[in-house]
A tleap script that builds the chain and sets N, CA, C and O, in Angstrom:
source leaprc.protein.ff14SB
mol = sequence {
  NMET THR LEU ALA LEU THR GLU ARG MET ASP
  ARG ILE ARG GLU ILE VAL ALA GLU HIE LEU
  GLU LEU GLU VAL ALA ASP LEU ASP ASP ASP
  SER ASN PHE ILE ASP VAL TYR SER ALA ASP
  SER LEU ALA LEU MET ASP VAL LEU ALA ALA
  LEU GLU ARG GLU TRP GLY ILE GLU ILE ASP
  GLN SER GLN PHE ALA ARG ILE VAL ASP VAL
  ARG SER ALA TYR GLU VAL VAL ALA GLU SER
  ALA SER CTRP
}
set mol.1.N position { 11.786 10.488 10.867 }
set mol.1.CA position { 11.916 9.390 9.883 }
set mol.1.C position { 12.883 9.220 8.997 }
set mol.1.O position { 13.177 10.280 8.444 }
set mol.2.N position { 13.698 7.995 8.527 }
set mol.2.CA position { 14.874 7.170 7.899 }
set mol.2.C position { 14.138 7.533 6.007 }
set mol.2.O position { 13.068 7.397 5.414 }
set mol.3.N position { 16.164 8.265 5.588 }
set mol.3.CA position { 14.960 8.177 4.184 }
set mol.3.C position { 14.844 7.870 3.132 }
set mol.3.O position { 14.443 8.435 2.115 }
set mol.4.N position { 15.570 5.978 3.587 }
set mol.4.CA position { 14.789 4.854 3.439 }
set mol.4.C position { 13.565 4.707 3.106 }
set mol.4.O position { 13.058 4.380 2.033 }
set mol.5.N position { 12.840 5.141 4.733 }
set mol.5.CA position { 11.319 5.316 5.080 }
set mol.5.C position { 10.839 6.044 4.378 }
set mol.5.O position { 10.108 5.828 3.411 }
set mol.6.N position { 11.291 7.193 4.897 }
set mol.6.CA position { 10.418 7.857 3.601 }
set mol.6.C position { 10.355 7.595 2.287 }
set mol.6.O position { 9.225 7.230 1.963 }
set mol.7.N position { 11.307 7.647 1.196 }
set mol.7.CA position { 10.947 6.502 0.194 }
set mol.7.C position { 10.322 5.855 0.071 }
set mol.7.O position { 9.489 5.977 -0.827 }
set mol.8.N position { 10.340 4.761 0.905 }
set mol.8.CA position { 9.904 3.754 0.151 }
set mol.8.C position { 7.996 4.031 0.935 }
set mol.8.O position { 7.025 3.520 0.376 }
set mol.9.N position { 7.898 4.617 1.817 }
set mol.9.CA position { 6.248 4.714 1.975 }
set mol.9.C position { 5.998 5.526 0.980 }
set mol.9.O position { 5.395 5.037 0.024 }
set mol.10.N position { 6.402 7.041 0.920 }
set mol.10.CA position { 7.039 7.920 -0.725 }
set mol.10.C position { 5.848 6.722 -2.469 }
set mol.10.O position { 4.800 6.952 -3.074 }
set mol.11.N position { 7.154 5.309 -2.532 }
set mol.11.CA position { 7.132 4.610 -3.342 }
set mol.11.C position { 5.437 4.201 -3.396 }
set mol.11.O position { 4.697 4.225 -4.379 }
set mol.12.N position { 5.150 3.863 -2.127 }
set mol.12.CA position { 3.606 3.039 -1.762 }
set mol.12.C position { 2.304 3.838 -2.433 }
set mol.12.O position { 1.292 3.607 -3.095 }
set mol.13.N position { 3.431 5.549 -1.460 }
set mol.13.CA position { 1.445 6.026 -2.064 }
set mol.13.C position { 1.514 6.298 -3.781 }
set mol.13.O position { 0.886 6.576 -4.803 }
set mol.14.N position { 2.290 6.103 -3.418 }
set mol.14.CA position { 2.400 6.406 -5.624 }
set mol.14.C position { 1.551 5.327 -6.213 }
set mol.14.O position { 0.659 5.571 -7.025 }
set mol.15.N position { 1.927 3.805 -5.671 }
set mol.15.CA position { 1.570 2.790 -6.546 }
set mol.15.C position { -0.060 2.822 -5.814 }
set mol.15.O position { -0.904 2.263 -6.515 }
set mol.16.N position { -0.588 3.430 -4.456 }
set mol.16.CA position { -2.424 3.155 -4.058 }
set mol.16.C position { -2.322 3.764 -4.769 }
set mol.16.O position { -2.573 3.158 -5.811 }
set mol.17.N position { -1.975 5.140 -5.029 }
set mol.17.CA position { -2.693 6.757 -5.897 }
set mol.17.C position { -3.247 5.579 -7.260 }
set mol.17.O position { -4.360 5.071 -7.395 }
set mol.18.N position { -1.718 5.378 -8.333 }
set mol.18.CA position { -1.933 4.979 -9.546 }
set mol.18.C position { -3.499 3.650 -9.391 }
set mol.18.O position { -4.532 3.513 -10.046 }
set mol.19.N position { -2.901 2.903 -8.167 }
set mol.19.CA position { -4.103 1.928 -8.339 }
set mol.19.C position { -6.035 2.268 -7.954 }
set mol.19.O position { -7.041 1.907 -8.564 }
set mol.20.N position { -5.951 2.662 -7.358 }
set mol.20.CA position { -6.982 3.530 -6.746 }
set mol.20.C position { -7.847 4.611 -7.453 }
set mol.20.O position { -8.947 5.100 -7.197 }
set mol.21.N position { -6.295 4.928 -9.129 }
set mol.21.CA position { -6.918 5.937 -9.441 }
set mol.21.C position { -7.541 7.156 -8.690 }
set mol.21.O position { -8.691 7.556 -8.507 }
set mol.22.N position { -5.479 7.851 -8.099 }
set mol.22.CA position { -6.304 9.170 -7.069 }
set mol.22.C position { -5.089 9.966 -7.609 }
set mol.22.O position { -4.625 9.463 -8.633 }
set mol.23.N position { -4.468 11.070 -7.179 }
set mol.23.CA position { -3.387 11.939 -7.231 }
set mol.23.C position { -2.792 11.788 -5.574 }
set mol.23.O position { -3.474 12.286 -4.678 }
set mol.24.N position { -1.937 11.321 -5.353 }
set mol.24.CA position { -0.742 10.910 -4.642 }
set mol.24.C position { -1.348 11.917 -3.233 }
set mol.24.O position { -1.291 11.595 -2.046 }
set mol.25.N position { -2.081 13.560 -3.983 }
set mol.25.CA position { -1.298 14.363 -2.707 }
set mol.25.C position { -3.090 14.540 -2.368 }
set mol.25.O position { -3.569 15.578 -1.913 }
set mol.26.N position { -3.955 13.213 -2.722 }
set mol.26.CA position { -5.118 13.251 -2.532 }
set mol.26.C position { -4.945 12.144 -1.407 }
set mol.26.O position { -6.077 11.688 -1.248 }
set mol.27.N position { -4.187 11.585 -0.668 }
set mol.27.CA position { -3.820 10.195 -0.034 }
set mol.27.C position { -3.093 10.644 1.142 }
set mol.27.O position { -2.049 11.277 1.303 }
set mol.28.N position { -4.517 9.793 2.417 }
set mol.28.CA position { -3.668 10.325 3.873 }
set mol.28.C position { -3.089 9.179 4.114 }
set mol.28.O position { -3.322 8.232 3.363 }
set mol.29.N position { -2.756 9.125 4.535 }
set mol.29.CA position { -1.403 7.399 5.129 }
set mol.29.C position { -2.298 6.895 5.881 }
set mol.29.O position { -2.131 5.676 5.925 }
set mol.30.N position { -4.056 7.570 7.126 }
set mol.30.CA position { -4.710 6.960 7.543 }
set mol.30.C position { -5.937 6.818 7.355 }
set mol.30.O position { -6.836 6.607 8.169 }
set mol.31.N position { -5.971 6.991 5.788 }
set mol.31.CA position { -7.237 7.487 5.587 }
set mol.31.C position { -7.894 5.499 5.218 }
set mol.31.O position { -7.175 4.702 4.614 }
set mol.32.N position { -9.101 5.184 5.672 }
set mol.32.CA position { -9.391 3.850 4.897 }
set mol.32.C position { -9.391 3.883 3.445 }
set mol.32.O position { -9.518 4.964 2.869 }
set mol.33.N position { -9.263 2.807 2.809 }
set mol.33.CA position { -9.349 2.348 1.188 }
set mol.33.C position { -10.828 2.910 0.730 }
set mol.33.O position { -11.321 3.757 -0.015 }
set mol.34.N position { -11.195 1.927 1.623 }
set mol.34.CA position { -12.795 1.284 1.411 }
set mol.34.C position { -13.209 1.992 1.202 }
set mol.34.O position { -13.517 2.374 0.073 }
set mol.35.N position { -13.537 2.828 2.906 }
set mol.35.CA position { -14.655 3.807 2.988 }
set mol.35.C position { -14.048 5.050 3.222 }
set mol.35.O position { -14.342 5.689 4.232 }
set mol.36.N position { -13.232 5.465 2.402 }
set mol.36.CA position { -12.711 6.832 2.053 }
set mol.36.C position { -12.905 6.835 0.528 }
set mol.36.O position { -13.937 7.145 -0.068 }
set mol.37.N position { -11.707 6.427 -0.014 }
set mol.37.CA position { -11.352 6.370 -1.481 }
set mol.37.C position { -12.731 5.492 -2.387 }
set mol.37.O position { -12.889 5.606 -3.602 }
set mol.38.N position { -13.547 4.706 -1.552 }
set mol.38.CA position { -14.573 3.601 -2.548 }
set mol.38.C position { -13.846 2.558 -2.789 }
set mol.38.O position { -14.556 1.869 -3.522 }
set mol.39.N position { -12.796 1.981 -2.609 }
set mol.39.CA position { -11.396 0.978 -3.521 }
set mol.39.C position { -12.874 -0.124 -3.260 }
set mol.39.O position { -13.800 -0.114 -2.450 }
set mol.40.N position { -12.487 -1.005 -4.412 }
set mol.40.CA position { -12.754 -2.533 -4.912 }
set mol.40.C position { -12.100 -3.251 -4.534 }
set mol.40.O position { -10.913 -3.013 -4.758 }
set mol.41.N position { -12.459 -4.699 -3.656 }
set mol.41.CA position { -11.477 -5.485 -3.389 }
set mol.41.C position { -10.523 -5.534 -4.825 }
set mol.41.O position { -9.299 -5.403 -4.835 }
set mol.42.N position { -11.205 -5.707 -5.773 }
set mol.42.CA position { -9.935 -6.271 -7.306 }
set mol.42.C position { -8.796 -5.154 -7.160 }
set mol.42.O position { -7.576 -5.214 -7.318 }
set mol.43.N position { -9.825 -3.910 -6.725 }
set mol.43.CA position { -8.944 -2.466 -6.869 }
set mol.43.C position { -7.848 -2.991 -6.331 }
set mol.43.O position { -6.848 -3.179 -7.024 }
set mol.44.N position { -7.915 -3.497 -4.186 }
set mol.44.CA position { -7.204 -3.848 -3.825 }
set mol.44.C position { -5.624 -4.784 -3.934 }
set mol.44.O position { -4.446 -4.626 -3.613 }
set mol.45.N position { -6.737 -6.105 -4.788 }
set mol.45.CA position { -5.562 -6.902 -4.758 }
set mol.45.C position { -4.578 -5.870 -5.837 }
set mol.45.O position { -3.391 -5.771 -5.526 }
set mol.46.N position { -5.036 -5.156 -7.018 }
set mol.46.CA position { -3.804 -4.730 -7.492 }
set mol.46.C position { -2.962 -4.027 -7.351 }
set mol.46.O position { -1.933 -3.726 -7.956 }
set mol.47.N position { -3.676 -3.629 -6.080 }
set mol.47.CA position { -2.625 -2.866 -5.035 }
set mol.47.C position { -1.684 -4.095 -4.707 }
set mol.47.O position { -0.605 -4.203 -5.289 }
set mol.48.N position { -2.022 -4.837 -3.954 }
set mol.48.CA position { -1.367 -5.923 -3.040 }
set mol.48.C position { -0.540 -6.415 -4.219 }
set mol.48.O position { 0.482 -6.800 -3.650 }
set mol.49.N position { -0.341 -6.667 -5.713 }
set mol.49.CA position { 0.256 -7.040 -6.510 }
set mol.49.C position { 1.443 -6.636 -6.939 }
set mol.49.O position { 2.298 -7.380 -7.419 }
set mol.50.N position { 1.533 -5.510 -6.791 }
set mol.50.CA position { 2.197 -4.220 -7.245 }
set mol.50.C position { 3.173 -4.073 -6.807 }
set mol.50.O position { 4.294 -4.171 -7.308 }
set mol.51.N position { 2.553 -3.589 -4.908 }
set mol.51.CA position { 3.519 -3.838 -3.772 }
set mol.51.C position { 4.561 -4.972 -3.959 }
set mol.51.O position { 5.776 -4.799 -4.051 }
set mol.52.N position { 3.923 -6.128 -4.001 }
set mol.52.CA position { 5.179 -7.392 -4.657 }
set mol.52.C position { 5.518 -7.559 -5.420 }
set mol.52.O position { 6.375 -8.427 -5.258 }
set mol.53.N position { 5.399 -7.090 -7.092 }
set mol.53.CA position { 6.312 -6.660 -7.461 }
set mol.53.C position { 7.653 -5.578 -7.370 }
set mol.53.O position { 8.857 -5.669 -7.611 }
set mol.54.N position { 6.953 -4.770 -7.001 }
set mol.54.CA position { 7.208 -3.869 -6.229 }
set mol.54.C position { 8.992 -3.407 -6.223 }
set mol.54.O position { 9.877 -2.801 -6.827 }
set mol.55.N position { 8.480 -4.675 -4.398 }
set mol.55.CA position { 9.756 -5.105 -4.405 }
set mol.55.C position { 10.919 -7.262 -3.951 }
set mol.55.O position { 11.922 -7.700 -3.387 }
set mol.56.N position { 9.575 -7.760 -4.837 }
set mol.56.CA position { 10.363 -8.657 -4.886 }
set mol.56.C position { 9.786 -9.562 -3.931 }
set mol.56.O position { 10.536 -10.536 -3.996 }
set mol.57.N position { 8.899 -9.815 -3.084 }
set mol.57.CA position { 8.202 -10.382 -2.076 }
set mol.57.C position { 7.406 -10.880 -2.513 }
set mol.57.O position { 7.038 -10.504 -3.627 }
set mol.58.N position { 7.002 -11.543 -2.117 }
set mol.58.CA position { 5.414 -12.729 -1.823 }
set mol.58.C position { 4.598 -11.448 -1.050 }
set mol.58.O position { 4.758 -10.235 -1.193 }
set mol.59.N position { 4.077 -11.866 -0.563 }
set mol.59.CA position { 3.031 -11.153 1.518 }
set mol.59.C position { 1.676 -11.945 0.874 }
set mol.59.O position { 1.056 -11.863 -0.187 }
set mol.60.N position { 1.552 -12.839 2.234 }
set mol.60.CA position { 1.188 -14.050 2.312 }
set mol.60.C position { -0.494 -13.215 2.613 }
set mol.60.O position { -1.007 -12.510 3.482 }
set mol.61.N position { -0.864 -13.813 1.326 }
set mol.61.CA position { -3.235 -13.719 1.603 }
set mol.61.C position { -3.388 -13.465 2.937 }
set mol.61.O position { -3.620 -12.305 3.280 }
set mol.62.N position { -3.312 -14.232 3.656 }
set mol.62.CA position { -3.775 -13.826 5.198 }
set mol.62.C position { -3.588 -12.829 5.353 }
set mol.62.O position { -4.460 -12.453 6.136 }
set mol.63.N position { -2.389 -11.301 4.890 }
set mol.63.CA position { -2.191 -10.157 5.389 }
set mol.63.C position { -3.225 -9.469 4.891 }
set mol.63.O position { -3.561 -8.437 5.472 }
set mol.64.N position { -4.007 -9.953 3.596 }
set mol.64.CA position { -4.308 -8.963 3.018 }
set mol.64.C position { -5.596 -7.994 2.871 }
set mol.64.O position { -6.031 -7.195 2.041 }
set mol.65.N position { -6.139 -8.745 4.729 }
set mol.65.CA position { -7.308 -8.133 4.976 }
set mol.65.C position { -6.223 -6.563 6.120 }
set mol.65.O position { -6.710 -5.604 6.719 }
set mol.66.N position { -5.526 -6.756 6.051 }
set mol.66.CA position { -4.275 -5.766 7.056 }
set mol.66.C position { -4.431 -4.819 6.271 }
set mol.66.O position { -4.669 -3.912 7.068 }
set mol.67.N position { -4.469 -4.374 5.279 }
set mol.67.CA position { -4.422 -3.838 4.264 }
set mol.67.C position { -5.140 -2.736 4.116 }
set mol.67.O position { -6.006 -2.836 3.247 }
set mol.68.N position { -5.063 -1.436 4.820 }
set mol.68.CA position { -6.447 -0.631 4.799 }
set mol.68.C position { -6.580 0.843 4.742 }
set mol.68.O position { -7.543 1.609 4.779 }
set mol.69.N position { -5.459 0.969 4.654 }
set mol.69.CA position { -4.536 2.067 4.598 }
set mol.69.C position { -3.061 2.273 4.379 }
set mol.69.O position { -2.242 1.362 4.501 }
set mol.70.N position { -2.765 3.485 4.056 }
set mol.70.CA position { -1.103 3.656 3.723 }
set mol.70.C position { -0.311 3.727 4.066 }
set mol.70.O position { 0.628 4.417 3.668 }
set mol.71.N position { -0.385 2.890 5.139 }
set mol.71.CA position { 0.015 3.567 6.627 }
set mol.71.C position { 0.604 1.480 7.294 }
set mol.71.O position { 1.678 1.131 7.783 }
set mol.72.N position { -0.682 0.606 6.982 }
set mol.72.CA position { -0.925 -0.505 7.158 }
set mol.72.C position { -0.214 -1.348 5.580 }
set mol.72.O position { 0.507 -2.345 5.610 }
set mol.73.N position { -0.604 -0.716 4.490 }
set mol.73.CA position { 0.376 -1.035 3.413 }
set mol.73.C position { 1.964 -1.719 3.645 }
set mol.73.O position { 2.546 -2.770 3.380 }
set mol.74.N position { 2.290 -0.238 4.402 }
set mol.74.CA position { 3.667 0.497 4.988 }
set mol.74.C position { 4.050 -1.285 6.077 }
set mol.74.O position { 4.973 -2.072 6.285 }
set mol.75.N position { 3.064 -1.131 6.328 }
set mol.75.CA position { 3.633 -2.742 7.233 }
set mol.75.C position { 3.747 -3.598 7.250 }
set mol.75.O position { 4.591 -4.284 7.826 }
set mol.76.N position { 2.536 -3.973 6.315 }
set mol.76.CA position { 2.414 -5.481 5.573 }
set mol.76.C position { 3.648 -5.564 4.938 }
set mol.76.O position { 4.363 -6.506 5.280 }
set mol.77.N position { 4.186 -4.569 3.844 }
set mol.77.CA position { 5.352 -4.944 3.110 }
set mol.77.C position { 6.526 -4.978 3.669 }
set mol.77.O position { 7.533 -5.372 3.080 }
set mol.78.N position { 6.501 -4.523 4.985 }
set mol.78.CA position { 7.621 -4.206 6.126 }
set mol.78.C position { 8.116 -5.633 6.364 }
set mol.78.O position { 9.183 -6.232 6.236 }
set mol.79.N position { 7.238 -5.832 6.648 }
set mol.79.CA position { 7.169 -6.745 7.393 }
set mol.79.C position { 7.956 -8.412 6.116 }
set mol.79.O position { 8.985 -9.074 6.249 }
set mol.80.N position { 6.961 -8.471 5.158 }
set mol.80.CA position { 7.119 -9.199 4.720 }
set mol.80.C position { 8.592 -8.890 3.201 }
set mol.80.O position { 8.512 -9.434 2.100 }
set mol.81.N position { 9.440 -8.186 3.508 }
set mol.81.CA position { 10.632 -7.788 3.117 }
set mol.81.C position { 11.752 -7.619 4.123 }
set mol.81.O position { 12.851 -7.107 3.909 }
set mol.82.N position { 11.263 -8.171 5.343 }
set mol.82.CA position { 12.708 -7.759 5.964 }
set mol.82.C position { 13.468 -6.677 6.314 }
set mol.82.O position { 14.694 -6.593 6.243 }
set mol.83.N position { 12.458 -5.606 6.810 }
set mol.83.CA position { 13.259 -4.107 6.595 }
set mol.83.C position { 13.420 -3.749 8.523 }
set mol.83.O position { 13.964 -2.716 8.916 }
savepdb mol mol.pdb
quit
């Protein structure tokens, strides 16, 4: 993993943890936000908005359903930010 990738993943973990009211250490990159962490759609919309603000991007609403875990959140942000 490159330094930039590691830093971006860490920041995504921090954002997700904050909005799902979890500790970063409790997050697993592949654990489903709804099934494992009992996240609701409002919390997930907050995560989406925070990701957009963090990187100054606009994530197409059609991509919302793809954001199911930390890894997929990174993929959607990376595509939207053209990393």
